[in-house]
C-alpha positions in Angstrom: 40.3 -17.8 -5.9 43.3 -16.5 -3.6 42.2 -13.3 -1.8 45.4 -13.5 0.1 48.2 -13.0 -2.4 50.1 -9.9 -2.8 48.3 -7.4 -5.1 50.3 -4.6 -7.1 47.4 -2.4 -7.1 47.1 0.3 -4.4 43.6 0.4 -2.8 42.5 3.6 -1.0 40.1 3.7 1.8 37.5 6.0 3.6 36.3 5.6 7.0 33.0 6.2 8.1 31.1 5.3 11.7 34.3 3.6 12.3 34.2 1.1 9.1 37.1 1.4 6.6 35.7 1.1 3.0 37.3 0.4 -0.3 36.9 3.6 -2.3 36.4 2.9 -6.3 37.8 6.3 -8.0 38.9 4.8 -11.3 38.8 2.2 -14.2 41.6 0.5 -12.5 40.0 0.0 -9.1 37.0 -1.5 -10.9 39.3 -3.4 -13.0 41.6 -5.0 -10.1 38.1 -5.7 -8.0 39.4 -9.2 -8.0 42.4 -8.5 -6.1 40.3 -7.1 -3.3 40.3 -9.4 -0.2 36.5 -10.0 0.2 37.2 -9.7 3.5 36.9 -6.1 3.1 33.9 -6.2 0.8 30.7 -4.7 2.7 28.7 -7.2 1.2 29.1 -10.5 -0.8 25.3 -10.9 -1.8 22.3 -9.1 -2.6 18.7 -9.7 -3.5 17.2 -9.0 -7.1 13.9 -8.3 -5.3 13.0 -5.7 -3.0 15.4 -3.0 -4.0 15.6 0.4 -6.1 17.8 -0.5 -8.8 17.6 -1.3 -12.7 15.5 -5.0 -13.2 17.0 -5.3 -16.5 20.9 -4.9 -15.5 19.9 -7.1 -12.3 18.4 -10.2 -14.4 21.8 -9.4 -16.9 23.8 -10.1 -13.9 22.3 -13.1 -12.3 23.7 -15.3 -14.6 22.5 -18.6 -12.7 19.0 -17.1 -12.6 18.7 -17.5 -8.5 17.4 -14.7 -7.6 20.7 -13.2 -5.9 24.1 -11.2 -7.0 27.1 -13.2 -6.0 30.4 -11.8 -5.9 31.8 -14.0 -9.0 28.7 -12.5 -11.1 29.8 -8.8 -10.3 33.7 -10.2 -11.1 32.4 -11.7 -14.5 30.1 -8.7 -15.6 33.6 -6.6 -14.7 35.5 -9.1 -16.8 33.3 -8.8 -19.7 33.5 -5.0 -20.2 37.2 -5.2 -20.1 37.1 -7.2 -23.2 35.2 -4.6 -24.8 35.9 -1.4 -23.6 39.5 0.5 -24.2 39.1 1.7 -20.4 36.6 1.1 -17.4 36.9 4.8 -16.5 33.5 6.0 -18.1 31.7 3.5 -16.0 32.4 5.9 -13.2 29.6 8.9 -14.8 27.0 6.3 -14.7 25.8 7.5 -18.2 23.7 5.4 -20.6 25.3 6.5 -23.4 28.7 5.0 -24.6 30.7 6.5 -27.0 31.7 4.5 -29.8 35.2 5.0 -29.6 35.3 3.8 -26.2 34.4 0.3 -27.5 37.7 -1.3 -28.2 38.7 -3.0 -31.5 41.4 -4.9 -29.7 39.7 -8.3 -29.2 37.3 -9.9 -31.1 34.6 -9.1 -28.6 35.0 -5.4 -28.9 34.8 -5.8 -32.5 31.6 -7.7 -32.8 30.4 -5.4 -30.5 31.2 -2.2 -32.2 30.0 -3.5 -35.4 26.4 -4.3 -33.7 26.6 -1.1 -32.5 27.1 0.6 -35.7 24.0 -1.9 -37.2 21.9 -0.9 -34.9 22.4 2.8 -35.4 22.4 2.2 -38.9 18.7 0.9 -38.6 17.6 3.6 -37.0 19.1 6.2 -39.3 21.8 7.3 -37.1 24.8 5.9 -39.3 26.5 9.0 -38.5 26.1 9.1 -34.9 29.4 8.9 -32.7 27.6 7.2 -29.7 24.9 4.8 -28.9 22.1 5.2 -25.8 19.8 3.0 -24.0 17.0 4.6 -25.9 18.0 3.6 -29.0 18.1 -0.3 -27.9 15.1 -0.1 -25.9 12.7 -0.3 -29.0 13.8 -3.0 -30.7 10.3 -3.0 -32.9 12.0 0.0 -34.2 15.5 -1.3 -34.5 13.7 -4.1 -37.0 11.1 -2.5 -38.6 12.7 -1.9 -42.0 14.0 -5.4 -42.0 12.6 -8.8 -43.3 14.4 -11.4 -41.0 16.1 -10.5 -37.6 17.1 -13.9 -36.7 14.5 -15.0 -33.7 13.0 -17.7 -36.0 9.5 -15.4 -36.3 8.4 -14.6 -39.8 5.6 -12.3 -40.5 3.4 -12.2 -43.3 5.4 -9.3 -44.6 8.4 -11.6 -44.9 7.1 -13.8 -47.6 7.1 -12.0 -51.0 4.2 -14.3 -52.9 0.7 -12.7 -51.6 -0.3 -16.6 -51.5 2.1 -17.2 -48.5 1.2 -14.3 -47.0 -2.3 -15.4 -46.8 -1.3 -18.8 -46.1 0.7 -17.0 -42.8 -2.4 -15.2 -41.8 -4.6 -18.3 -42.0 -2.1 -19.8 -39.3 -2.1 -17.1 -37.3 -5.8 -16.8 -37.2 -6.4 -20.1 -36.2 -3.1 -20.6 -33.6 -2.5 -17.7 -32.7 0.5 -15.3 -33.2 4.1 -14.9 -32.1 5.7 -11.6 -31.7 9.1 -10.9 -33.3 11.6 -8.3 -32.8 10.0 -5.8 -35.0 6.9 -6.4 -32.9 5.0 -7.5 -35.4 2.4 -11.0 -35.1 4.0 -13.7 -37.0 4.8 -17.9 -37.2 7.4 -19.9 -35.9 8.1 -23.7 -36.9 6.4 -25.2 -34.2 2.9 -23.5 -35.1 3.6 -23.9 -38.8 4.1 -27.3 -38.5 1.1 -28.0 -35.9 -1.2 -26.0 -38.8 0.0 -28.2 -41.6 -0.5 -31.3 -39.7 -3.9 -30.7 -38.4 -4.8 -29.8 -42.1 -3.7 -33.0 -43.1 -5.2 -35.0 -40.6 -8.6 -32.8 -41.2 -8.4 -33.7 -45.0 -8.0 -37.1 -44.2 -11.1 -37.6 -41.8 -13.3 -36.0 -43.8 -12.1 -38.1 -47.4 -13.6 -41.1 -44.6 -16.9 -40.0 -45.5 -16.8 -39.5 -49.0 -15.3 -42.8 -49.3 -17.4 -45.2 -47.3 -21.2 -44.7 -48.0 -22.2 -45.9 -44.7 -20.9 -42.9 -42.8 -23.2 -40.7 -44.6 -26.7 -42.9 -44.9 -29.0 -39.7 -45.5 -26.0 -37.5 -47.3 -25.7 -33.9 -46.2 -29.0 -34.5 -43.5 -27.0 -37.5 -41.6 -25.8 -34.8 -39.0 -29.3 -33.3 -38.1 -31.0 -36.6 -37.9 -27.6 -38.1 -35.4 -28.4 -34.6 -33.5 -32.0 -35.4 -33.1 -31.6 -38.9 -32.2 -28.4 -38.1 -29.7 -31.5 -36.1 -27.7 -33.8 -38.8 -27.1 -31.4 -42.0 -27.0 -31.3 -42.3 -23.6 -35.0 -41.9 -22.9 -35.9 -44.4 -25.8 -33.4 -47.0 -24.5 -35.1 -46.3 -21.2 -38.6 -46.8 -22.3 -37.7 -50.2 -24.2 -35.9 -51.6 -21.3 -38.8 -50.8 -19.1 -41.2 -52.8 -21.8 -38.9 -55.9 -21.8 -38.6 -56.1 -17.7 -42.7 -56.3 -17.9 -42.6 -59.3 -20.5 -40.4 -60.8 -18.0 -42.3 -60.3 -15.1 -45.9 -58.7 -15.5 -45.4 -57.2 -12.1 -43.0 -54.9 -13.5 -45.2 -52.9 -15.6 -46.5 -51.4 -12.8 -43.6 -51.4 -10.6 -41.3 -49.6 -13.1 -44.4 -47.1 -13.9 -44.8 -43.7 -11.4 -46.8 -44.5 -8.5 -49.9 -42.8 -7.8 -48.1 -40.6 -5.4 -45.5 -39.5 -8.0 -48.7 -38.2 -9.9 -50.3 -36.9 -6.8 -47.0 -34.7 -5.7 -48.0 -32.7 -9.0 -51.6 -32.1 -8.3 -51.2 -29.2 -6.4 -48.7 -27.3 -8.7 -48.8 -25.3 -11.6 -47.7 -27.6 -14.5 -46.6 -27.1 -17.8 -44.9 -29.3 -20.6 -41.6 -28.1 -19.8 -41.7 -28.9 -16.1 -38.4 -31.1 -15.1 -40.6 -33.2 -12.5 -42.2 -34.3 -15.6 -39.3 -35.1 -17.3 -38.4 -37.8 -15.2 -41.7 -39.8 -16.0 -41.1 -42.8 -18.9 -41.9 -41.6 -22.3 -45.2 -43.4 -22.8 -47.4 -45.8 -20.8 -44.9 -49.3 -19.8 -46.5 -52.6 -21.2 -44.9 -55.5 -22.4 -43.6 -55.2 -26.3 -45.3 -52.3 -26.5 -44.3 -49.7 -29.4 -43.2 -46.3 -28.5 -45.5 -43.8 -29.8 -43.6 -41.0 -31.6 -46.7 -38.6 -32.1 -49.3 -38.9 -29.9 -49.9 -40.4 -26.6 -46.6 -39.4 -25.1 -44.7 -37.7 -22.4 -45.8 -33.9 -23.0 -42.0 -32.9 -22.0 -40.3 -35.1 -24.7 -43.2 -34.9 -27.2 -41.1 -32.1 -29.2 -38.1 -33.8 -29.1 -39.7 -37.4 -30.5 -41.6 -35.2 -33.2 -38.0 -33.9 -34.4 -36.7 -37.1 -33.9 -39.4 -38.6 -36.2 -38.9 -36.2 -39.0 -35.1 -35.9 -38.9 -34.3 -39.7 -38.8 -37.1 -42.2 -38.3 -38.8 -41.3 -41.8 -35.9 -40.7 -43.7 -34.6 -44.0 -42.3 -37.4 -46.3 -41.8 -40.2 -44.9 -44.1 -42.9 -42.0 -43.6 -45.5 -44.3 -42.5 -43.8 -45.3 -39.5 -45.4 -43.6 -36.4 -44.8 -45.6 -33.9 -41.3 -47.2 -33.3 -40.6 -50.9 -32.3 -37.5 -51.9 -30.0 -36.4 -53.9 -33.5 -36.8 -50.6 -35.2 -34.9 -48.8 -32.7 -31.9 -51.4 -32.7 -32.1 -51.1 -36.7 -32.0 -46.8 -36.5 -29.3 -47.1 -34.2 -27.3 -49.3 -36.3 -27.5 -47.3 -39.5 -26.3 -44.3 -37.8 -23.5 -46.3 -35.8 -20.8 -45.4 -38.7 -21.6 -41.7 -38.6 -20.9 -41.7 -34.7 -17.8 -43.5 -35.0 -16.7 -41.0 -37.7 -17.5 -38.1 -35.7 -16.1 -39.6 -32.3 -12.9 -39.7 -34.3 -12.8 -36.2 -35.9 -9.4 -35.0 -36.5 -8.0 -31.4 -37.1 -10.5 -29.9 -35.0 -8.3 -26.5 -35.0 -8.5 -26.2 -38.4 -12.2 -26.7 -39.0 -13.3 -22.9 -39.1 -11.2 -23.4 -42.5 -13.7 -25.0 -45.5 -12.5 -28.3 -47.3 -11.2 -26.8 -50.3 -9.1 -24.1 -48.6 -7.6 -26.9 -46.8 -6.9 -28.9 -49.9 -4.9 -26.1 -51.2 -3.1 -25.4 -48.7 -1.7 -29.1 -48.1 -1.1 -30.0 -51.3 0.6 -26.9 -52.5 4.1 -25.9 -51.5 2.8 -23.4 -48.8 4.5 -25.6 -45.8 8.0 -26.0 -47.3 7.9 -22.0 -48.5 7.1 -20.7 -44.9 9.8 -23.0 -43.6 12.1 -21.8 -45.9 11.1 -18.6 -45.0 11.7 -19.5 -41.1 15.0 -21.5 -41.6 16.2 -17.8 -43.6 15.4 -16.0 -40.4 17.0 -18.2 -38.1 20.0 -18.3 -39.8 20.9 -14.5 -38.8 20.1 -15.6 -35.1 24.1 -15.6 -34.0 24.7 -12.5 -36.1 21.3 -10.4 -34.4 21.8 -12.0 -30.9 24.5 -9.7 -30.3 22.5 -6.7 -30.7 21.4 -7.8 -27.6 24.4 -8.0 -25.8 24.9 -4.1 -27.0 21.9 -3.5 -24.6 24.2 -5.2 -21.9 27.0 -3.0 -22.6 25.1 0.3 -22.1 23.3 -1.2 -18.7 26.8 -2.1 -17.5 27.8 1.4 -18.3 25.0 3.3 -17.0 24.5 1.1 -13.6 27.4 -0.8 -12.5 29.2 1.4 -10.7 26.1 2.1 -8.5 25.6 -1.4 -7.5 29.3 -1.3 -6.3 28.8 1.4 -4.3 26.2 -0.5 -2.4 28.2 -3.5 -2.5 31.8 -3.2 -2.1 31.2 -0.7 -0.2 28.0 1.5 1.2 29.0 4.6 0.3 25.6 5.6 -1.3 24.5 5.1 2.7 26.5 7.5 4.0 25.9 10.3 1.6 23.6 12.5 2.4 22.9 13.5 -1.0 22.3 10.1 -2.3 20.0 6.7 -1.8 21.1 3.4 -1.0 19.5 0.8 -3.2 18.2 -1.0 -0.8 16.4 2.4 0.5 12.7 2.5 -0.9 11.2 5.5 0.0 10.2 8.1 3.1 7.9 7.2 5.8 6.3 10.5 7.5 4.3 10.0 10.9 4.4 11.8 14.0 6.1 14.8 12.8 9.0 13.1 11.6 10.6 12.0 8.0 12.1 8.3 8.3 14.2 7.5 5.0 15.6 4.7 6.2 12.7 1.9 5.0 13.3 -1.4 3.4 11.1 -3.9 1.3 9.8 -6.9 3.5 8.1 -10.1 2.2 7.4 -11.7 5.6 7.2 -9.2 8.7 7.6 -12.3 11.7 10.7 -13.9 9.7 12.0 -10.4 9.4 11.5 -8.9 12.7 13.2 -12.0 14.5 16.5 -11.5 12.4 16.6 -7.4 12.4 16.1 -7.7 16.4 19.3 -8.0 16.7 20.0 -4.2 15.0 19.4 -2.7 18.0 16.9 -0.4 16.3 13.6 0.9 16.8 11.6 -0.4 13.9 8.3 0.3 12.7 6.7 -2.6 9.9 3.8 -0.7 8.3 1.7 -2.1 6.0 1.2 0.2 2.6 -2.0 0.3 0.6 -3.6 2.4 -2.3 -7.1 2.2 -2.3 -6.9 3.5 -5.9 -5.0 0.6 -7.6 -5.6 -1.9 -4.7 -1.8 -2.4 -4.6 -0.4 -3.6 -1.1 2.9 -3.5 0.2 5.1 -4.0 3.7 7.9 -1.6 4.4 10.4 -1.9 7.7 11.2 1.8 8.9 14.1 2.8 11.4 13.4 5.5 13.5 16.5 7.1 14.9 15.4 10.5 16.1 12.5 11.7 18.2 10.8 9.3 20.8 9.6 5.7 20.9 6.5 6.4 23.1 4.4 8.1 20.1 4.5 5.2 17.9 2.2 2.5 18.5 0.3 -0.5 16.6 -2.5 1.2 14.4 -1.0 4.6 13.8 -1.4 5.7 10.8 0.9 7.6 8.4 2.2 8.5 4.5 4.9 6.8 2.8 6.5 8.1 -0.3 8.3 5.8 -2.8 11.1 6.7 -4.9 8.9 6.9 -7.9 6.8 9.8 -6.3 3.5 7.6 -5.3 2.0 8.2 -2.1 0.7 5.3 0.1 -1.4 4.9 3.2 1.0 3.8 6.3 -0.5 1.7 8.8 1.7 0.0 11.7 1.7 -3.6 12.5 4.4 -4.3 14.5 7.0 -2.3 16.5 10.8 -3.8 17.8 11.1 -1.4 20.3 14.7 0.1 20.9 16.3 3.1 22.4 15.9 5.9 19.7 17.8 9.1 21.0 19.6 10.7 24.2 16.7 13.2 24.6 14.3 10.3 25.3 16.7 8.8 27.7 16.9 12.1 29.6 13.2 12.4 30.2 12.5 8.7 30.6 12.9 8.5 34.2 11.1 11.7 35.1 8.3 10.4 32.8 8.3 7.2 34.9 8.4 9.0 38.1 5.4 11.2 37.3 3.8 8.1 36.0 3.9 6.4 39.5 3.0 9.1 41.4 0.0 9.8 39.3 -1.0 6.0 39.7 -0.7 6.3 43.3 -2.7 9.3 43.8 -5.2 7.7 41.3 -5.2 4.6 43.3 -5.8 7.0 46.5 -8.3 8.6 45.4 -10.0 5.5 43.9 -9.8 3.9 47.0 -11.7 6.8 48.9 -14.3 7.2 46.2 -14.7 3.6 46.5 -14.9 3.5 50.3 -17.2 6.7 50.3 -19.8 5.3 47.9 -19.9 1.9 50.2 -21.0 4.1 52.6 -23.6 6.2 51.2 -24.8 2.7 50.1 -25.1 1.3 53.3 -26.8 4.7 54.4 -29.5 4.4 51.7 -30.0 0.6 52.7 -30.3 1.6 56.4 -32.9 4.4 55.4 -35.2 1.6 53.8 -35.0 -0.4 56.6 -35.9 2.3 58.8 -38.9 3.3 56.7 -40.3 -0.2 56.5 -40.0 -0.5 60.6 -42.9 0.8 62.7 -43.2 4.6 63.5 -40.4 5.4 66.4 -38.9 8.8 67.6 -37.1 10.5 64.7 -33.3 10.1 64.9 -31.7 13.6 64.2 -30.2 13.6 60.8 -26.8 13.7 60.4 -25.4 16.0 57.6 -24.2 13.7 54.5 -20.5 14.7 53.4 -18.7 11.5 52.8 -17.8 11.8 49.5 -16.5 15.5 49.9 -14.6 14.3 52.9 -13.0 11.5 51.5 -11.8 13.9 48.4 -10.6 16.3 50.6 -8.6 13.9 52.5 -6.8 12.0 49.5 -6.0 15.6 48.3 -4.6 16.4 51.7 -2.4 13.0 51.7 -1.2 13.9 48.4 -0.4 17.4 49.2 1.3 16.1 52.5 3.2 13.4 50.4 4.5 16.0 48.3 5.5 18.5 51.2 6.8 15.9 52.6 9.1 15.2 50.0 9.8 18.8 49.4 10.6 19.4 52.8 13.0 16.2 52.7 14.9 17.8 50.1 14.7 21.3 51.6 16.4 19.9 54.9 19.2 18.6 53.3 19.8 21.8 51.1 19.2 24.2 53.5 22.1 26.4 55.2 24.3 25.7 52.2 25.6 28.5 49.7 23.4 29.3 46.4 26.2 27.4 44.4 26.0 24.3 46.4 22.6 24.3 46.3 23.0 24.3 42.2 25.4 21.8 42.4 22.9 19.6 44.5 20.2 20.2 42.1 22.2 19.0 39.2 23.2 16.5 41.2 20.1 15.0 41.7 19.1 15.4 38.1 22.0 13.4 37.2 21.4 10.6 39.4 17.7 10.4 38.0 18.7 10.8 34.4 22.1 9.8 34.4 22.6 6.3 34.4 19.5 6.2 31.6 21.4 8.4 29.1 24.6 6.2 29.7 23.0 3.0 29.1 20.8 4.4 26.1 24.5 6.3 25.0 25.8 2.5 24.6 22.6 1.0 23.0 22.7 3.9 20.4 26.3 3.1 19.7 25.6 -0.3 19.4 23.0 0.0 16.1 23.9 -2.1 13.4 22.4 -2.2 9.8 23.6 -5.4 9.0 20.8 -7.5 10.6 18.2 -5.7 8.8 19.8 -6.1 5.6 20.5 -9.4 6.3 16.8 -10.0 7.0 15.9 -8.2 3.8 18.1 -11.1 2.1 21.4 -9.5 1.8 24.5 -10.9 2.8 26.4 -8.5 4.7 30.0 -8.9 5.7 30.8 -6.1 7.8 29.2 -4.3 10.8 27.1 -1.2 9.6 27.0 1.0 12.7 26.0 5.1 12.4 26.6 7.7 14.6 24.0 9.5 16.7 24.7 12.4 14.0 24.0 10.1 11.0 21.1 8.6 12.7 19.4 12.4 13.0 19.9 12.7 8.9 18.0 9.2 8.5 15.0 10.6 10.6 14.6 14.2 10.6 12.0 15.9 13.0 9.6 19.0 12.5 11.2 22.4 12.3 10.3 25.8 11.3 11.5 27.2 8.5 14.7 29.9 9.0 13.2 33.2 9.8 9.9 32.3 10.2 7.5 34.3 12.3 5.2 32.8 15.2 2.3 34.1 16.7 2.5 32.8 20.4 -1.1 33.6 21.4 -3.3 31.0 21.3 -6.9 32.3 20.8 -8.5 29.0 21.4 -6.0 27.7 24.4 -7.8 26.4 27.7 -8.7 28.9 30.7 -6.2 27.7 33.1 -5.4 30.9 35.6 -7.8 29.2 38.3 -6.1 25.8 37.9 -2.8 27.5 37.9 -3.5 29.6 40.8 -4.5 26.5 43.4 -1.3 24.9 42.1 0.9 27.9 43.0 -0.6 28.2 46.5 -0.4 24.7 47.1 3.0 24.7 46.0 4.1 28.0 48.0 2.4 26.5 51.0 4.4 23.1 50.5 7.5 25.2 50.3 6.6 27.2 53.5 5.6 24.1 55.5 9.1 22.3 54.4 10.9 25.2 55.4 9.5 25.4 58.6 9.9 21.9 59.1 13.5 22.7 58.2 13.6 25.6 60.9 14.9 27.7 58.2 11.8 30.5 59.2 12.6 30.2 62.8 14.4 33.5 62.8 11.4 35.1 61.3 9.0 33.8 63.5 7.7 35.0 66.9 8.8 32.0 69.7 5.7 30.5 69.8 5.9 29.6 66.2 9.0 28.3 65.9 9.9 24.7 65.3 13.1 24.7 67.6 11.4 24.8 70.9 7.4 23.9 72.1 4.8 26.6 71.2 3.8 28.9 74.3 5.6 27.0 76.9 4.6 27.1 80.5 6.8 28.4 83.2 7.8 25.4 85.5 7.4 25.7 88.9 9.7 24.3 91.2 8.3 22.6 94.6 9.6 23.9 98.0 12.3 22.0 99.8 11.2 19.4 102.3 12.0 20.5 105.9 15.2 19.1 107.1 14.4 16.2 110.0 14.9 16.9 113.6 17.9 15.6 114.7 
């Protein structure tokens, strides 16, 4: 598509935070979107996940089902609407109700759309309505409730007029499960019908094999019981006769293949019962060469019941009532008589329809039920082409309601810069640290997202959201654009409200640290200076305390040694004040440092006029805070939401800067309501009067010392206390001159 060719449409743009964006104010703007140079589109692609937008509309727009909405798909949607509506102006209202008069009859697509809209309204009993809404098409079950056929290829039992056919459909549903048609009723499609009748035919054919071959059922209806009883002991009887044949081959095998004395002894200390698993591993009976297997006595207790059942169900009917011990030859004969039945059972077919009696299956297969159901399905499917247009009515209504909202988050970001609206990528509001942050984004992978989003120059907090009641979890990225960053840390908790009104527990799991506000930049250097002073004082006090503790420990060791030595003249005891002296010395040093700093400042300002003094103080403030604020100002101006959205899967085409004013809207800080009253007296405040008095006295002492060092107080002090001359000087006595030498 050539986007550089001249166009007749005149576009209007609005400017926000230095970005010119196209206005979408009329149907002509929408219809001519294809003529807008894509370099001027704010986004060129957006994901279908992680956005606050109608999911069905996104699915309809995503024609290639790749999970992304691209420019050609939006242009295709506009072209689709242009062929069906008289004008695109109604789209700007974003209504989910379409007036029938707005559907064009000048195109085949419009005529078909109007006919289907009227048909839906007619099925709903609203034939006289002049508009159709999303609520009208949302419940397809209601639309098709009174119709026998709806073009989906699924027929419920009610679609058949013959009760016998209805029962056949119900049989298929009971055995193969139901398909739900557009009316919401359970039914069958062609695949299920074919599978049912194929299984029924195979079942009948398999059943017929047992009646045509007498060898399959040698005991008639009792053959199955005989086979089950035989299968229960088959492996154990085979094992027994194999061991006996080995004993005939080599007499030594009789003892070796029987359980040893140790095996029997292992059972001696146990509390035995016939059903003990350890007994099951022993042979059925005593192992001897060519020995018959007794069935009713002298057998392994564990298998006695199974052998008795085998004797009653299989041996007596097949070999005779007098057989109470089974020879190897008789065993082979019995297995041979049951082999056809076993093979027949192995080849069982149509298990899916085994729940239906054979006579019922015969009625269904030999009748015309299959043809009748196939005819009903074909009759329903014949309406597919016509009724498929009904789903297009829903597409029309959803585009009518939602497309312009998407375009205002795609062609431009008008909703992002509108304080009364919410962009589709904003998923809720995070309340944390007396702030409400509304610039929250859905995140799938924190690591990958944070790597890309760091280029935004924004302070980002990644939070894991949980709802313990429903076990739901999700992750969001929140941009903090106002306040202080130092009060945010990994592990801090808050509350997140999504746009559905649900509340989530929020916990910070990662922070991308960047500048937040000029207020923070102003105080940051002073905070660092205070932290440095505090660290130095703490370090000094700690070192003095360690030294005092070491000295005290040394004294304790010396005292212990002296007590162990022979008695001697006691040395005079010294007062132990090391710890107190060290602390006082350290405090004195700290006060001295502060006094020196204040003295240096006062010496510079001494003698200056008040306005110069104030200008000097202001200069100091600017020197300390100015560079930080200037640097932060440039950083804040460089903030860009585009990297964050690109990390979310968007293809943002242009920079999305935001001003300091807009940043304060995205993150609002706690403020008292207007006209609120406040009690300033805190009944639970700590008593700090003593502390404040000490600090005040120390500060005054430091100021006086600084003024004295600067010589400011010389005019008010006696001569001996003045800074500019030695205190209490002694007059100098001149020595007498030496006498002149005699000439």
